[in-house]
C-alpha positions in Angstrom: 10.8 -7.3 25.5 8.3 -4.6 26.5 5.8 -4.4 23.4 5.2 -0.6 24.3 9.0 0.2 24.3 9.5 3.2 22.0 12.2 3.5 19.3 12.7 7.0 18.0 11.8 7.9 14.4 15.3 9.5 14.4 17.0 6.3 15.3 15.1 4.4 12.6 16.1 6.7 9.9 19.6 6.9 11.0 19.7 2.9 10.9 18.1 2.7 7.6 20.6 5.0 5.9 23.1 2.3 6.4 21.2 -0.9 6.2 19.4 0.0 3.0 22.2 1.5 1.0 23.7 -1.7 -0.5 22.0 -3.1 -3.6 20.7 -6.7 -3.4 23.3 -8.5 -5.1 26.5 -6.3 -4.5 28.4 -8.1 -2.0 26.6 -11.4 -1.2 26.9 -14.8 -2.9 23.3 -16.2 -2.8 22.3 -19.8 -2.5 18.6 -20.6 -2.4 17.5 -23.5 -0.2 15.9 -26.2 -2.0 13.0 -26.3 0.4 12.1 -22.7 0.2 8.5 -22.0 -1.1 8.3 -18.7 -2.8 4.8 -17.1 -2.6 3.1 -14.5 -4.7 0.4 -11.9 -3.7 -2.2 -12.3 -6.4 -3.0 -8.5 -6.3 0.0 -8.1 -8.6 -2.1 -9.9 -11.2 -5.5 -8.3 -10.7 -6.1 -7.3 -14.2 -5.0 -10.6 -15.5 -7.1 -12.5 -13.0 -10.2 -10.4 -14.0 -9.9 -11.7 -17.6 -8.6 -15.2 -16.9 -8.6 -16.7 -13.4 -7.6 -20.3 -14.1 -5.2 -19.4 -17.0 -3.4 -16.8 -14.8 -3.2 -19.0 -12.0 -1.7 -21.8 -14.1 1.0 -19.3 -15.4 1.8 -18.5 -11.7 2.4 -22.2 -11.0 4.4 -22.6 -14.3 6.9 -19.9 -13.2 7.5 -21.8 -10.1 5.5 -20.2 -7.4 4.2 -22.6 -4.8 2.2 -20.4 -2.4 -0.2 -17.6 -3.0 -1.8 -14.9 -0.9 -5.4 -14.0 -2.0 -7.2 -10.9 -2.1 -10.7 -9.8 -3.0 -12.8 -12.3 -1.0 -16.3 -11.2 -1.1 -19.8 -12.5 0.3 -18.7 -16.1 0.5 -16.6 -16.4 -2.7 -13.0 -16.1 -4.1 -12.8 -14.5 -7.3 -16.5 -15.5 -8.0 -15.7 -19.0 -7.1 -17.1 -20.9 -4.1 -14.6 -22.2 -1.4 -15.0 -25.8 -2.9 -14.6 -24.6 -6.4 -11.5 -22.5 -5.7 -9.8 -24.9 -3.4 -10.1 -27.6 -6.3 -8.6 -25.1 -8.7 -5.7 -24.3 -6.7 -5.0 -28.0 -5.7 -4.9 -29.0 -9.3 -2.3 -26.4 -9.9 -0.2 -27.3 -6.9 -0.6 -23.8 -5.3 -1.2 -23.5 -1.4 -3.2 -20.4 -0.4 -1.4 -19.7 2.7 -2.8 -16.2 3.3 -5.5 -13.9 2.4 -6.4 -10.1 2.6 -9.5 -8.6 4.0 -11.1 -5.2 4.5 -11.9 -3.7 8.0 -15.2 -2.9 6.9 -15.6 0.2 9.1 -16.2 2.5 6.3 -18.3 0.2 4.0 -20.5 -1.4 6.5 -22.5 -3.2 3.8 -19.8 -5.2 2.4 -19.8 -8.9 3.5 -16.7 -10.6 4.3 -14.9 -8.0 6.4 -13.8 -7.8 9.9 -16.9 -5.8 10.5 -19.5 -7.8 8.7 -19.8 -11.6 8.3 -16.3 -12.0 9.6 -17.0 -15.6 11.0 -18.1 -16.9 7.4 -15.0 -15.3 5.9 -12.8 -17.2 8.5 -14.6 -20.3 7.9 -14.2 -20.1 4.4 -10.5 -19.3 4.6 -10.1 -22.5 6.8 -12.0 -24.6 4.1 -9.7 -23.7 1.3 -6.6 -24.2 3.5 -5.4 -20.8 4.5 -3.4 -20.3 7.6 -3.6 -16.6 7.9 -6.2 -13.9 7.4 -4.9 -10.3 7.3 -6.4 -6.8 7.6 -5.1 -5.3 4.3 -5.5 -1.8 4.4 -7.4 1.1 6.3 -9.0 3.7 4.0 -8.6 7.4 4.5 -12.0 7.6 6.2 -11.0 4.7 8.7 -7.8 6.5 9.9 -8.6 10.1 10.3 -7.6 10.3 14.0 -5.5 8.5 16.6 -8.7 7.5 18.4 -9.6 5.6 15.1 -6.4 3.6 15.5 -7.0 2.9 19.1 -10.5 1.5 18.2 -8.8 -0.9 16.0 -7.0 -2.5 18.9 -10.2 -4.2 20.1 -11.6 -5.0 16.6 -8.1 -6.8 15.8 -8.1 -8.6 18.9 -11.7 -9.8 18.5 -10.8 -10.8 14.7 -8.0 -12.6 16.0 -10.0 -14.5 18.6 -12.3 -15.6 15.8 -9.5 -16.7 13.6 -7.6 -18.6 16.5 -10.8 -20.7 17.2 -10.9 -21.8 13.7 -7.2 -22.8 13.7 -6.1 -19.6 11.7 -3.8 -16.6 12.6 -5.0 -13.1 12.1 -2.5 -10.4 11.0 -2.2 -6.7 10.0 -0.3 -5.5 6.7 1.1 -2.2 6.7 1.5 0.8 4.1 3.7 3.8 4.9 1.0 6.0 6.5 1.0 4.1 9.9 4.5 5.3 10.5 3.7 9.1 10.1 3.0 11.0 13.2 -0.7 11.6 13.7 -1.6 13.9 16.8 1.9 13.4 18.0 1.9 9.7 18.0 3.0 6.9 15.5 -0.1 4.8 14.7 1.8 1.5 14.1 2.8 1.6 17.7 -0.7 1.4 18.6 -1.4 -1.4 16.4 1.7 -3.4 17.2 2.2 -2.4 20.7 -1.3 -2.5 22.1 -2.9 -5.6 20.4 -2.4 -9.1 21.8 0.8 -10.4 20.3 -0.8 -13.9 20.2 -4.0 -12.9 18.5 -2.6 -10.2 16.1 0.6 -10.8 14.1 2.1 -8.4 11.7 2.6 -8.8 8.0 5.5 -6.4 7.0 5.5 -4.8 3.7 9.3 -4.2 2.9 8.6 -1.6 0.3 6.2 0.5 2.3 8.4 0.6 5.4 11.5 1.5 3.5 9.4 4.3 1.7 8.7 5.6 5.3 12.3 5.9 5.9 12.6 3.2 8.3 14.8 0.0 8.7 12.8 -3.3 9.0 15.4 -5.0 11.1 14.8 -2.3 13.9 11.1 -3.1 13.8 11.8 -6.8 14.1 13.9 -6.0 17.2 11.3 -3.9 18.7 8.6 -6.5 18.1 10.4 -9.8 17.9 8.6 -12.8 16.7 5.7 -10.8 15.5 6.3 -10.9 11.7 5.6 -14.4 10.4 4.5 -12.9 6.9 6.3 -10.4 4.6 5.8 -8.9 1.3 8.9 -8.9 -0.7 8.7 -5.9 -2.9 11.4 -3.7 -4.5 12.0 0.1 -5.0 13.4 1.5 -8.3 16.9 3.1 -8.0 17.4 6.7 -8.6 15.1 8.2 -6.0 11.7 7.6 -7.9 10.6 5.2 -5.3 8.6 3.5 -8.0 7.7 -0.2 -7.5 10.3 -2.5 -9.3 10.8 -6.3 -9.9 12.6 -7.8 -6.9 16.3 -7.9 -7.2 16.6 -5.0 -9.7 16.0 -2.1 -7.0 17.6 -0.5 -4.3 16.3 -2.3 -1.3 18.9 -4.4 0.6 17.1 -7.7 1.0 20.2 -9.4 2.2 20.2 -7.3 5.5 16.6 -7.9 5.9 16.7 -11.8 5.5 19.6 -12.0 7.7 17.1 -11.0 10.4 14.4 -13.5 9.7 14.6 -15.3 12.8 14.3 -12.3 15.0 11.2 -11.4 12.8 9.8 -15.0 13.2 9.5 -15.3 9.3 7.4 -18.2 8.1 6.2 -17.2 4.6 6.9 -14.4 2.3 5.2 -13.3 -0.9 6.5 -11.3 -3.9 4.5 -8.4 -4.8 4.5 -5.5 -7.3 1.6 -3.2 -7.1 2.4 -1.7 -10.5 4.8 -2.8 -13.4 6.2 -1.0 -16.3 6.4 -4.3 -18.3 3.5 -6.9 -18.4 2.9 -8.2 -14.8 3.5 -11.9 -15.7 6.8 -11.0 -17.1 7.5 -8.9 -14.0 6.8 -11.7 -11.5 8.9 -14.2 -13.7 11.9 -11.8 -13.2 11.2 -11.4 -9.5 11.0 -15.2 -9.0 14.2 -15.8 -10.8 16.0 -13.3 -8.6 14.6 -14.6 -5.5 15.7 -18.1 -6.3 19.2 -16.5 -6.2 18.6 -15.4 -2.7 19.7 -17.2 0.5 16.3 -17.4 1.9 
């Protein structure tokens, strides 16, 4: 498929109206595969981790999560721990740090451990603890003011991907909803996905944010097949509030999306809930139990 092929926003919205209307468990008989490894993006537990890193990670493992995605790497450390120290903690709990999130560093140039500053060390440290993926997590408002800003990331992402590839890792980009809003007549996500090297830059699709943007994830998988080895499995409250919800309690039709996992190229997925109305550890427990009922 031509990676620069366009799919209209109109067709996205039309398709999503049908594909995302059905609640998660309404018409499907779920049966989890025994080999499935359910992951968690640890940002969900950022407040708990700040108070008690090891105790929080222990609870994550007790719930049943096997894989984690990290955030907050800075200046050679993970949550204040050296790579050696943090690797030992994870190993002791049976948690596999598959992936990690990093800043672009274009706005805050003095921050170390970003794509723009000390990236080689960040990649080396990720490899040391056993990560397979390193992802750009977010572009700040100041980093995405114009369409030319997005065009500049094609080169930055490709170069970041080259560094990662040499270390045996894969680079990727994690979306929100703003990348799908027209800017100067163009869809920024088409620049990121359509103009970067598919071998150097993969795409981590956040299912909540793409649905919030009014689009159908399956259409995106078809547009860029094989580019989505990582997903964020995150739900949206019913009733039109668009608030975050525990997976399986909201309005997103995960059945439809997971049916297209082969087209997407899915390898790992991470439960995430940016904010919760109940204690976050309780929320991720509910999500885990619901995901285990899914045919994933």
